[in-house]
C-alpha positions in Angstrom: -101.8 51.4 52.0 -99.5 50.9 49.1 -96.6 48.6 49.8 -93.6 47.5 47.7 -91.1 44.8 48.2 -87.4 45.9 47.8 -84.7 43.3 47.5 -81.6 44.1 49.5 -78.4 42.3 50.5 -79.8 42.0 54.0 -83.1 40.3 52.8 -86.3 41.5 51.3 -87.7 44.8 52.7 -91.3 45.9 52.6 -91.7 49.6 52.2 -95.1 51.1 53.1 -96.5 54.5 52.0 -99.4 56.5 53.3 -100.6 59.8 51.8 -97.4 60.3 49.8 -94.9 59.5 52.6 -93.0 56.5 53.8 -94.4 55.2 57.0 -92.6 51.9 57.5 -89.8 49.6 56.3 -89.8 46.1 57.6 -88.0 42.9 56.9 -90.2 40.4 55.2 -91.2 36.9 56.3 -92.2 34.2 54.0 -95.4 34.9 52.0 -95.4 38.6 52.6 -94.8 41.3 50.1 -96.1 44.2 48.1 -96.2 45.1 44.4 -97.6 48.6 44.5 -95.5 50.9 42.4 -96.4 54.5 43.4 -94.0 57.3 42.6 -92.9 57.5 46.3 -92.3 53.7 46.6 -90.4 53.6 43.3 -88.2 56.4 44.5 -87.7 54.7 47.9 -86.6 51.5 46.0 -84.1 53.5 43.9 -82.6 55.3 46.9 -82.3 52.0 48.9 -80.6 50.3 45.9 -78.2 53.2 45.7 -77.5 53.1 49.5 -76.8 49.3 49.4 -74.5 49.9 46.3 -72.5 52.4 48.3 -73.6 55.3 46.1 -76.0 57.1 48.5 -75.2 58.5 52.0 -78.3 60.6 52.5 -81.9 59.7 51.9 -84.3 62.3 50.4 -87.7 60.8 50.9 -90.9 62.1 52.5 -91.2 60.4 55.9 -94.2 60.1 58.2 -93.3 57.7 61.0 -96.0 57.0 63.5 -94.8 57.4 67.1 -95.0 59.4 70.3 -93.6 62.9 70.5 -90.6 61.6 72.4 -89.9 58.9 69.7 -90.1 61.5 67.0 -87.6 63.7 68.8 -85.2 60.7 69.0 -85.8 59.9 65.3 -85.0 63.5 64.3 -81.7 63.2 66.2 -80.9 60.0 64.4 -81.5 61.7 61.1 -78.7 64.2 62.1 -76.1 61.5 62.6 -73.8 61.6 59.6 -73.3 58.6 57.3 -70.7 56.2 58.7 -70.6 57.8 62.2 -72.0 56.4 65.4 -73.4 58.0 68.6 -74.1 56.4 71.9 -77.6 56.2 73.3 -76.4 58.7 76.0 -75.3 61.2 73.4 -78.8 61.2 71.8 -80.4 61.4 75.3 -78.4 64.5 76.2 -79.2 66.2 72.9 -83.0 65.9 73.6 -83.0 66.0 77.4 -84.0 62.3 77.8 -82.4 59.2 79.3 -80.4 56.6 77.4 -82.8 53.7 78.1 -85.7 55.6 76.7 -83.7 56.5 73.6 -82.9 52.7 73.2 -86.6 52.0 73.3 -87.4 54.7 70.7 -84.6 53.2 68.5 -86.2 49.8 68.9 -89.6 51.1 67.8 -88.2 53.0 64.8 -90.7 52.1 62.0 -88.3 53.2 59.2 -84.9 51.6 59.8 -82.1 52.3 57.5 -83.6 55.6 56.3 -84.0 56.7 59.9 -80.5 55.3 60.9 -81.1 53.7 64.3 -78.2 51.4 63.4 -75.9 54.4 64.0 -76.6 54.4 67.7 -74.6 52.0 70.0 -74.3 51.4 73.6 -71.5 52.6 75.9 -69.8 49.2 75.4 -70.3 49.0 71.6 -72.8 47.3 69.4 -76.2 46.5 71.0 -79.5 45.2 69.8 -81.2 45.9 66.5 -84.8 45.2 65.9 -84.6 44.4 62.1 -83.3 41.6 60.0 -80.9 39.4 61.9 -80.5 41.8 64.8 -76.9 42.9 65.8 -75.5 41.2 62.7 -77.7 43.4 60.5 -76.6 46.5 62.5 -73.0 45.6 62.0 -73.5 45.0 58.3 -75.1 48.4 57.8 -72.2 50.1 59.8 -69.6 48.1 57.8 -71.3 49.2 54.5 -71.2 52.9 55.6 -67.5 52.5 56.6 -66.7 51.3 53.1 -66.2 47.7 54.2 -69.1 46.3 52.1 -69.4 43.1 54.1 -73.1 42.7 53.6 -73.9 39.0 54.3 
């Protein structure tokens, strides 16, 4: 599968494509990376660069996340949360007829963070875990960026 490393203020990201669609975005560890420059991966890098510069609020990329039907329902709901806004896990659960804990699990297994904005979902008491980057600090940085505070590390 083609993969491309994308530098970001929150660390290097590895964007993976399969059959013309983005399937995964992960934070890189040492020695990892990709240099494939397909049309889709180049567009993903451009859109991510614009997002981190504060110039993009909606992504327009072909996505093909691998997950269960329930996870895909959750991820579709995440895509409907507007830039800079947050919802609680319970809000998402009510929208799809699920339970908040299961929504949290689906958010934690989101293979395309940032583009599928799991960072826009919080617990009843506020910020909760985040599976990418530096965890909650990364989630807070993404929300700050979207609120115009640009405090990315």
